Steps between C-alpha positions, in 0.01 A plus 500: 500500500834599644799374303571225754140382517481485121824300496359257756173454308677459167746248646232298679291480183807404297564208734140389548353549152638180339371284785153646529442550126595141423282365779204715403529346152546153654837443337748539788620141476560544131666842524708516817853357484602279790859583583628286788839395628441128534157378599196485273273768644230492234243369749526801731666797327176637354332532840819662625474763229135575573509503880816706526405751233166571664646511851702805402237668282204457732510822705529709182215308336287556811582861585663657195344790307171450318549790260765633267773307320602300808138418575453363150810282532393379845151408379640306204744307719230426757278350232790289372566386859142379543511319169831346607351366824215352300738331256713360781213352705259382229537122460405537132777750431823398319673711764329329797769489763637241735391572858566160656780302334839523667579763761562824309132580431448573870746788473343670204141436595594694814638788294176495299301501824713788625421692182127452551527616862679811373236568233173346623279713274696479176618139537204338674178702518518583128551137401201312368351260759624208290858631520470571872398137554783370281751713690378368835518141372854556375613635834337213689680254275834610649409345836646168387845664500700474822699821555866489596598589855606850397346816356281259302266478798392852414388390153241272655401775742458756221268272303287437808490874573354568157249217534385663823469841334290368212268315735629149440580219738843572641742308719597702808763247596706562184506869586569451869784255435672742262466790742621304802801355320611835363473646846739229616730573206526872573872573520486853638542855364223463245617178333361146491674172435384304198409201709714418805815648340567861404587556133678804359273556204195708405228260609395733779389724213411248229257317732524514878435855614243598233299181546507519878370858487231429242378168638452672835324789324253250358435274801675663794181588685382138521690419820645708781849356455497598134390855586790530744743361245406765243670772703823303531506407133441858390777634727742251345374583151578868551850413616561270202392781268761723658768236441391452139514872424856518638611208281450697177835645397553854371512350150172312533655157554455249782704202624455179297457291815323168527274301274236604248693802373322451168199666662696823450339805666227280644750494787339830604140386511492567871632854478249582228219342703581711803504809279159398362366457853652839598674325789864581425740570787474855637847592377430388143322741267268338244671690216840358589359148470357582159831644382695202635268241348493683167878490491496123565233434238694694238827323579347157447226542242719698260783247504539348152371142487229543765231425239504267202401618154132434571497696827517210746727526804819297497674343798751734658574757769640768267425402144505139377685277747368142479746393771307711752199273475463223755334175393158634603536813285335527159351774286180526700693536827657824386176695513526537876696813405165678452454521877731801513214694336257461793528871582325580171187441705562837663320800353704708256452781753660304784825627655677193360478648148588858588843664475851363510681360803826320560479159662708410803804344335521780245494762776748306712754449219483866396562630850139599557283471809484137608276402792625235740371151428361310797385145562158429644411269785214254476 
C-alpha cells in the first residue's frame, strides 16, 4: 500500500471496528454509548451506526485486495459486516434493530440498502438465505414510514432500488416521486434544494447527489424518462464534485456551514464517490483529490477528543463538541463520516493512489496555476 492508502485503511478500520465487532458478537446495545444532545435516540442510533458504517466501507469490501496484509484486513472486516447484518435483522437477536418505529429508521435502512448496492457480492450474495430474507423483511418494514418532503424522499427510493436489484417486489412510484421532485428542486450549477428551499449545507453530498446517481444506476433503465435523467444528473454530479474539491483549503479545512457538521468528513462523500466512479471533472486530477481528502481526514480524525476511551466516535466537528449536535444527532449518526472512504474501492494501482498533487485551493493560494471556474447550464 502507498502511505495514503494505508492511512485510509487504518483510519476506516479504527472507526468501524467497534461497531462491527460489537454487532458480530451481538452486544452493540450493551457496548455502544449513546451520546445525544437532548432527545433519547436509543431506539434508532444502533441502525444509524450500522447503515452508515457499511455505506462507506462497501466499495472497499467489494473490490479491495484479496491478498496481502490489506486483503487479510478486508476479508476480516467483510466477515464482521455480514455477521453484523445478521445480528441487526434477526428477530431473535438482542441487537435486532428498529426498522419501523418513528421516522429515523427510514434514513438508516436506506444507508444500509445503499451499502448493499455498493457491495452486492460481499453484503448480499454471501449472506445465508435466512439472512437475505431477514434483510428484505427489514427493508419492507420501513414502508410504514412517511418520508419528509425533502431529501428524505431519496431514502424511500434507495430502499426500493435495492429491492428491485435483489429481485423483490418494489414500488416504482416511490422512486419516480423522488426523482421528479428532485428535478423540480434543482437550483442550477450542480446544486439541488433540500425540498422547495435551498439550504447552504452539505446535504448535496451527504444524501442528494450520491443517492440520485446510484438510484438511477440501479433502476434507470426501467423507463425512458429515467434514462434521459441519468445524463442530466451525472453532469450535475461532476460539477458538484468540482465545487467540493475547491472548498478544501490549503490547510485541509472546509467551511463549517449548515447542519449535521458532526458527520465530519462525510461532507465529502460525493467527491469520493466521483473519484471511485472515475468521473471527476476533466481539470481535476485523481491524485489531487486523494491529497485533499487525506488532509481533511487528518485534520479531523487526529483532533483530540474525536474518540472516547473505548474507541467510539464522539459528537463534534473538530474533536469533542457536543454543542455541534442537533437534536437528531447521536453516537450512531456520526458514522456517516465513513463515506469519505468510498474511493478505497479503487484498485491500489489506480491513478488516484499514485504520486503527489496539489489541490486547487492549495495551488491558488501559493500562486500556482489555477484554472478558471465555470458554472454549468442545465
